[in-house]
C-alpha positions as a printed NumPy array, in Angstrom:
array([[ 24.063, -36.631, -14.747],
       [ 22.176, -33.356, -14.14 ],
       [ 20.115, -32.054, -17.046],
       [ 18.526, -28.655, -17.605],
       [ 15.775, -28.299, -20.217],
       [ 14.561, -24.848, -21.201],
       [ 11.955, -23.77 , -23.745],
       [ 11.876, -20.169, -24.973],
       [  9.189, -18.792, -27.306],
       [ 10.552, -16.009, -29.509],
       [  8.503, -13.798, -31.846],
       [ 11.054, -13.925, -34.624],
       [ 12.055, -16.091, -37.56 ],
       [ 13.995, -19.314, -37.174],
       [ 17.177, -18.265, -39.011],
       [ 17.613, -15.089, -36.973],
       [ 17.328, -16.972, -33.654],
       [ 19.579, -19.795, -34.86 ],
       [ 22.297, -17.366, -35.948],
       [ 22.152, -15.321, -32.725],
       [ 22.547, -18.549, -30.749],
       [ 25.785, -19.499, -32.51 ],
       [ 27.233, -16.001, -32.817],
       [ 30.492, -15.724, -30.831],
       [ 30.352, -11.905, -30.636],
       [ 26.748, -11.92 , -29.388],
       [ 27.532, -14.642, -26.836],
       [ 30.313, -12.504, -25.348],
       [ 27.88 ,  -9.589, -24.943],
       [ 25.137, -11.805, -23.489],
       [ 27.359, -13.095, -20.671],
       [ 29.315,  -9.931, -19.916],
       [ 28.834, -10.337, -16.142],
       [ 31.242, -13.3  , -16.237],
       [ 33.712, -11.366, -18.433],
       [ 33.515, -14.252, -20.914],
       [ 35.901, -13.973, -23.856],
       [ 36.64 , -16.254, -26.808],
       [ 40.412, -16.781, -26.641],
       [ 41.143, -19.619, -29.093],
       [ 39.586, -21.498, -31.999],
       [ 36.706, -19.56 , -33.545],
       [ 36.82 , -16.2  , -31.741],
       [ 34.268, -14.165, -33.743],
       [ 31.32 , -14.564, -36.093],
       [ 29.146, -17.643, -36.57 ],
       [ 30.574, -20.929, -35.323],
       [ 30.166, -23.898, -37.67 ],
       [ 30.091, -27.677, -37.347],
       [ 33.499, -29.139, -36.518],
       [ 34.86 , -25.869, -35.12 ],
       [ 35.986, -25.275, -31.548],
       [ 35.976, -22.225, -29.325],
       [ 37.824, -21.776, -26.052],
       [ 36.15 , -19.461, -23.564],
       [ 37.761, -17.773, -20.589],
       [ 35.29 , -16.586, -17.951],
       [ 34.981, -15.821, -14.285],
       [ 32.524, -18.182, -12.593],
       [ 32.143, -18.476,  -8.839],
       [ 35.001, -15.992,  -8.392],
       [ 37.529, -18.088, -10.345],
       [ 38.755, -17.622, -13.925],
       [ 38.243, -20.832, -15.873],
       [ 38.669, -21.954, -19.476],
       [ 36.288, -24.186, -21.387],
       [ 36.849, -25.559, -24.882],
       [ 33.784, -26.8  , -26.754],
       [ 33.399, -28.331, -30.192],
       [ 30.334, -28.128, -32.412],
       [ 29.842, -31.849, -32.967],
       [ 26.647, -31.679, -35.022],
       [ 24.637, -29.04 , -36.847],
       [ 21.667, -28.946, -39.173],
       [ 20.967, -25.349, -40.161],
       [ 18.723, -23.774, -38.884],
       [ 17.241, -26.561, -36.741],
       [ 19.89 , -27.595, -34.238],
       [ 23.488, -27.693, -33.164],
       [ 25.278, -29.421, -30.327],
       [ 28.381, -28.329, -28.491],
       [ 30.389, -30.75 , -26.367],
       [ 33.161, -29.913, -23.901],
       [ 36.611, -30.957, -25.051],
       [ 38.482, -29.489, -22.101],
       [ 37.345, -27.638, -18.98 ],
       [ 36.21 , -27.702, -15.37 ],
       [ 33.331, -30.15 , -15.885],
       [ 33.837, -33.895, -15.967],
       [ 31.511, -33.742, -18.991],
       [ 29.229, -31.202, -20.66 ],
       [ 26.904, -31.355, -23.657],
       [ 24.567, -28.567, -24.814],
       [ 21.921, -29.255, -27.457],
       [ 20.331, -26.2  , -29.1  ],
       [ 17.074, -27.065, -30.919],
       [ 14.958, -24.643, -32.972],
       [ 11.604, -24.986, -34.681],
       [  9.201, -22.562, -36.291],
       [  5.603, -22.474, -35.018],
       [  3.614, -19.874, -36.909],
       [  5.361, -16.532, -36.441],
       [  7.316, -17.804, -33.427],
       [ 10.538, -19.719, -33.049],
       [ 10.651, -22.279, -30.266],
       [ 14.171, -22.5  , -28.86 ],
       [ 14.924, -25.541, -26.714],
       [ 18.083, -26.02 , -24.686],
       [ 19.093, -29.383, -23.271],
       [ 22.155, -28.875, -21.104],
       [ 23.787, -31.932, -19.537],
       [ 26.795, -31.688, -17.269],
       [ 28.691, -33.501, -14.589],
       [ 31.2  , -32.133, -12.101],
       [ 34.39 , -33.989, -11.248],
       [ 35.157, -35.245,  -7.743],
       [ 32.755, -38.202,  -7.611],
       [ 30.201, -38.157,  -4.806],
       [ 31.146, -34.639,  -3.645],
       [ 30.74 , -33.365,  -7.212],
       [ 27.271, -34.955,  -7.421],
       [ 26.2  , -33.213,  -4.23 ],
       [ 27.596, -29.877,  -5.508],
       [ 25.724, -30.336,  -8.813],
       [ 22.427, -30.982,  -7.04 ],
       [ 22.682, -28.368,  -4.305],
       [ 24.245, -25.494,  -6.224],
       [ 25.531, -25.875,  -9.769],
       [ 22.286, -26.902, -11.487],
       [ 20.517, -23.732, -10.296],
       [ 23.543, -21.567, -11.133],
       [ 23.717, -22.942, -14.689],
       [ 19.946, -22.643, -15.167],
       [ 20.007, -18.945, -14.207],
       [ 23.002, -18.406, -16.496],
       [ 21.189, -20.007, -19.462],
       [ 17.882, -18.229, -18.737],
       [ 19.617, -14.843, -18.753],
       [ 21.322, -15.615, -22.047],
       [ 18.072, -16.887, -23.586],
       [ 16.252, -13.73 , -22.503],
       [ 18.824, -11.618, -24.332],
       [ 18.535, -13.782, -27.467],
       [ 14.744, -13.38 , -27.274],
       [ 14.753,  -9.599, -26.775],
       [ 17.404,  -9.003, -29.454],
       [ 15.69 , -11.204, -32.067],
       [ 12.279,  -9.691, -31.341],
       [ 13.622,  -6.109, -31.567],
       [ 15.324,  -6.878, -34.886],
       [ 12.154,  -8.485, -36.267],
       [ 10.029,  -5.535, -35.122],
       [ 12.475,  -3.057, -36.682],
       [ 12.41 ,  -4.993, -39.983],
       [  8.567,  -5.039, -39.984],
       [  8.491,  -1.305, -39.321],
       [ 10.996,  -0.614, -42.12 ],
       [  8.91 ,  -2.679, -44.579],
       [  5.753,  -0.779, -43.633],
       [  7.488,   2.588, -44.07 ],
       [  8.912,   1.672, -47.515]])
């Protein structure tokens, strides 16, 4: 099963990064190039353990739906979403957060498997793993820049008070 591991260092506090990562509204903005929309389950705000969200998005020129469930969560340290229904044979995304000094370390562990047996394995290796990695990196960069801007604005407001 292919696995993507990403580590992002963010100059912001743990809670802010954790909440941005599970915010349905922010997620829709961060992946606007795929026209991703929450269409069922939790469709706005902060998703919680036990809740589902169904996404509709255009990937590889085809509209697809994906339903995930938050199967575990310990605020503000981690949450895991697992595919319930969608184009993958299986998909699990672990979101891990830890504070190191003034930085939050955000770790993604994304495991997936395409259907179609041997052909799916070849597709995963040749194309899909890189596609998904770029997709996650772009989203993580937006989480990073948004959290850091908010933290900087809050520091500036405190200094001016």
